[in-house]
C-alpha positions in Angstrom: -104.3 -69.2 -96.6 -101.9 -67.2 -94.5 -102.4 -65.4 -91.3 -105.8 -63.8 -91.6 -106.0 -62.7 -87.9 -102.6 -61.1 -88.0 -103.5 -59.3 -91.2 -106.7 -58.1 -89.6 -104.9 -56.7 -86.6 -102.1 -55.0 -88.5 -104.6 -53.6 -91.1 -106.8 -52.3 -88.2 -103.8 -50.5 -86.6 -102.7 -48.9 -89.9 -106.2 -47.7 -90.5 -106.7 -46.3 -87.0 -103.3 -44.5 -87.1 -104.0 -42.8 -90.4 -107.6 -42.0 -89.4 -106.5 -40.2 -86.3 -103.7 -38.3 -88.1 -105.9 -37.2 -91.0 -109.6 -37.3 -90.1 -112.0 -38.1 -92.9 -109.6 -38.6 -95.9 -107.2 -40.5 -93.6 -109.9 -43.1 -92.9 -110.4 -43.8 -96.5 -106.7 -43.8 -97.3 -106.0 -45.8 -94.2 -108.7 -48.3 -95.3 -106.9 -48.7 -98.6 -103.4 -49.1 -97.1 -104.6 -51.1 -94.2 -106.4 -53.5 -96.6 -103.4 -53.7 -98.8 -101.2 -54.6 -95.7 -103.9 -57.1 -94.5 -103.9 -58.7 -97.9 -100.1 -59.0 -98.0 -100.0 -60.6 -94.6 -103.0 -62.9 -95.3 -101.4 -64.2 -98.5 -104.2 -64.8 -101.0 -107.1 -63.0 -102.6 -109.8 -64.6 -100.4 -107.8 -64.3 -97.2 -106.9 -60.7 -98.0 -110.5 -59.8 -98.6 -111.6 -61.4 -95.4 -108.8 -59.8 -93.4 -109.3 -56.4 -94.9 -113.1 -56.4 -94.5 -112.7 -57.4 -90.8 -110.1 -54.7 -90.3 -112.4 -52.1 -92.0 -115.4 -53.1 -89.9 -113.4 -53.0 -86.7 -111.9 -49.6 -87.5 -115.3 -48.3 -88.5 -116.8 -49.3 -85.1 -114.0 -47.7 -83.2 -113.9 -44.5 -85.2 -117.7 -44.1 -85.1 -117.6 -44.2 -81.3 -114.8 -41.7 -81.2 -116.7 -39.4 -83.5 -119.8 -39.6 -81.4 -117.8 -38.7 -78.3 -115.8 -36.0 -80.0 -118.8 -34.2 -81.7 -121.0 -34.5 -78.5 -118.2 -33.1 -76.4 -117.6 -30.2 -78.7 -121.3 -29.4 -79.1 -121.9 -29.7 -75.3 -118.9 -27.6 -74.3 -119.8 -24.8 -76.7 -123.6 -24.7 -77.0 -125.2 -26.7 -74.3 -126.9 -30.0 -73.7 -129.3 -30.1 -76.7 -126.4 -29.2 -79.0 -124.4 -32.1 -77.6 -127.1 -34.5 -78.5 -127.6 -33.1 -82.0 -123.9 -32.9 -82.7 -123.4 -36.5 -81.5 -126.1 -37.6 -84.0 -124.5 -35.6 -86.9 -121.0 -36.8 -86.0 -122.2 -40.4 -85.9 -124.0 -40.1 -89.3 -121.0 -38.6 -91.0 -118.7 -41.2 -89.5 -120.9 -44.0 -90.7 -120.9 -42.6 -94.2 -117.2 -42.3 -94.3 -116.8 -45.8 -92.7 -118.8 -47.4 -95.4 -116.6 -45.9 -98.1 -113.5 -46.8 -96.1 -114.6 -50.4 -95.7 -115.2 -50.8 -99.4 -111.7 -49.3 -100.2 -110.3 -51.6 -97.6 -111.7 -54.6 -99.4 -110.3 -53.3 -102.7 -106.9 -53.0 -101.0 -107.1 -56.5 -99.5 -107.9 -57.9 -103.0 -104.8 -56.2 -104.5 -102.6 -57.1 -101.5 -103.7 -60.8 -101.8 -103.3 -60.8 -105.5 -99.7 -59.5 -105.2 -98.7 -62.5 -103.0 -100.1 -65.0 -105.5 
């Protein structure tokens, strides 16, 4: 097995950058490309899947926290305290749904990235 930790970090960075540039769809596409890069660096199918799932989970945690803060800030600034609470809940729920899909696509990308190196 190659460098699983390095693949995780690089896959995480690719996923975060694409997710910030293109919210929603960018997280799914970033998961796929980040998983592919993680699989290429990890060199192997099992290592690629491990690295890409770790990168997907780390990016899901970070982006869920950012979505909670962003939605709550927007709701609170425009409509008040109760809206900040409700918007934070909705933002977190949407982010969790997208994160699950992105983590699955990240694992698929890690599988193909690892398969390319073998």
